N, C-alpha and C positions, 0 to 999 in steps of 0.2 A: 462361705467364710474362708478367706485365705490368710494364713499367718505367714507373712513374707519372711524370708531368711535374711535378716539384717545383722547377723552376728549378735553381739551383746547389746540388745535393744529390743524395741517393739514397734511393729507396724502391722496392722490387721486390716485387710480389705473386706468390707461387708457389701454384698451385692444382692439386690432384689431384681425383679424383672427389668426395671427401667431406671434404677438409681444405684449410685456408688457412694460409699462412705469409707474414708480412711481414718482409722483410729491410731493416732501417733504416726511418726514418720521414720523412727530409727535415727541413728547418729550420722554424722559426716555429710557428704554431698549426695543429694537425691539422684543426681545423674549417674552415680556409680552403681547404685543398687536398686533403689525404689522405682525410679522412673522406667528403667529397662524392664523390671518385673511387671509394672502396670501395663506397659506397652505390649509385653508378651501375652498378657491376659486380655488384650483388646480394649483396655480402659483409656478413653480419650478425654474424659471429664470426670471430676469428682464433685458431686453435689454438696458434700460436707466433708471438711477435714476437722476432726476432733482431736485436740491436743490435751492429753490427760493432765499433765502438769509440766512445769518448766524444769526439765533435766535433759542433758544432751542426748542420752540414749532414747529419749521419747520424742523430743521436738527439735533435735539438732539439725535435721534436714528440712525443716519446715520452709525456710526462706527459699532455698534452692528448689524445693518441690513446686512452690507457687510460681517460680520463674519458668517452670517447664511444662505445666499442665493447667488447664482451666479449672478453677475452683469456684463453686457457688457461694459458700460461706465458711467461716472458721468459728469454731467454738473452742474455748480453752478453760481448763480448770483454774489456771492462773492468768486471767486476761491481761493483767498489768505487764506480763512478760512479752506480749505481742509487739508493743511499741519498741522494745529493745531489739526485736528481730526485724523491725521495719514492716510489720504486718498490722492489719486491722481486722477485728473480729469482735465476738461477744462472749460473755461469761457462760460457761457450762454450769447450770444450776439445777438442783433437785426440783422436780415438778415439770421440767421441760419434757414434752412428749410429741411424737408425730408418727404417722403411719405412711409407709411406702408400699404400694402393691400388696396390701394385706399383711405386711410385716410391721409390728409395733416396736418403736424405739422409746425407751424411758430412761431419763437421767435420774439416778437415785441419790447422788452425792456429787459435790458438797452442797450444803444449804447456804442461802444468801447471807445469813448472819453468823455463820460459823467461821471462827478465826482459829487457824492452826499455826503452830510454831514452826513446823517443818513442811517442806515442799511436798513430800509424799502424801501427807494427810489432805492436801488440796486435790488429790487425784480425782478426776471425773470418773464416776462409776456408771457404766451403761449396761442396761439389760435389753436384749433384742429378742423378740418372741414371734415365732410363727404360730400357726394354729396348733401344732403338735410338739414343737421343740423350742428351746430358748438358749441364748448365749449370754454369758456374763463376762464383762471386761472391767477391770478395776485399776488399771495402771499400776502404780506402786503403793496403793492404799495399804496401810499397816493393819495389824490385828485389831487395834482400837477402833478403827473405822469399820472394819468387818463386823465387830461385835455390836456397834451402834446400828448398823444396817439390819443385823439379825433381830435386835430388839424392836426396831421400827417396823420391819416388814415380815419377819418370821417366815413361814412356809411359802409366802408369795415370791420369795427369792428363787424358788426351784428352777434349775437350769440344766439342760442336757450337757452343755459344754461350758467349762470354766477355763478361761485363760489365766494361768497361775499368776497371782499377784507378785510384783517385784521379781519376776523372772525365776520364781521358785525359791526365793529367799526364805529363811526361817522366820522372818518378821511378818509373813503373810500366810494365807491358807491355813488358818487355825481350825481346830476340830469343830467348833460351833458353826463356823462358816461352811465347812464341808458338809456338815450334817444338815444345815438349812437348805443348801443348794441341791444336795444329793445328786451331783453330776455323774454322768456315765463316762465322760471324757475330761481329762485335764490336759491342756496344751501349754507347754513351757517354751517360751521364746528366750533362748540364751545362746551365747557364743560358745563355740567348740573350745574346750579346755580353758574356759574363762577364769580369770584370776580370783573371782569371787566364789568359785566352786558352786555356782548355781547349776541345777537345782540342788538345794540342801538335802542331805540324806534324811533329816528328820521329816521334811515335807514328803519325800518319796515314801517314807515308812508310813506316814499317816494315810497317804493316798492308797498305798498297797493294802493297808488294813481295811480301808473302806471299799476295796474291790473296784477302784476306778482305773480305767485304762489311760495310759499316759502316752502322749505324743510330744516329741522334743525336736526343735529346729536344729539343735546342735548335732543330733544323730539322724534325723529324718529329712533335713532340708525344709524347704517351704512346704507347708501343710495346708491342704484344702479339705474342708468338711462341708458336704452338701446336706442341708437339713430339709427333709421332707417327711414322709411317713416314718422313715428311719434316718439314721445319721450315717452317711457313707464317707469314710476318710480316704484321702489319697496323699501320698508323700512323694516329693520330687525324687528323692534318692532311690525309691523303689521303682518309680515310673521311668526314670532315666538312669538305668544301671550302667556302671563303668567297670571294666575288668580289674581296675586297681582297688576297687572298694570291696570290703567284705560283704558277703551276702547277708540280707536281713529283710524281714517283712516290715511294712509300715506299722510303727508302734511297737516293734519287738523290743524286749528288754535288752539293755546294753550287754554285749558279749565280748569276751577277750578277742582282741584283734579288730574290733569294729571301729575303724578310724575313718579318716577323710578318704 
């Protein structure tokens, strides 16, 4: 799992032995950020692109991405938005499931008959499980959706890695959600000094109280987690140190002077 550094947005690459899935594309033009990062990782084809919901920071680079790389299929939490972007794909719906190289992918939300007033509530929620570990991605799903998933699935939501909902906004990552998932790692994809002040201090406080380790793209750069018998993190800022950057280990708490 690699959480690409796309600034204030989200793009997560999930790789099994023979398959690649990109969850969201981040904003802007894919040729500026996403495509070079995929090329650097040796990715020449995406079997699936999953767009959690229709918001620029999640699917803004979708059209330019498809112009620059081969894609097998597109799933979208709001499939009606695909036509607006000149794309063709299918709805991302609860109950969809597939297995790649022994890794199981399950879509937990939204349901086919569920009508939501806001875009965030349409977010496609994906759980990816190996034999020993699991990852949860929820786009910008708000706490109401989290609570419904807890009610529906309970302890079956358990995941080693949680990608923070809505970039660490206070509208997501509620206590009941964290308790049900019981993750060891929380990964926040947010822009450096972003105007929304993500991740929110209340979220970080809840996570700290639950003794969950935090990784942040705004502080750590692109983040890779290899899931096997254990979870092994790697952060670009640590792997590619520069003399003008303050020293810091992967996932270290923010420190005074820790900047770009």
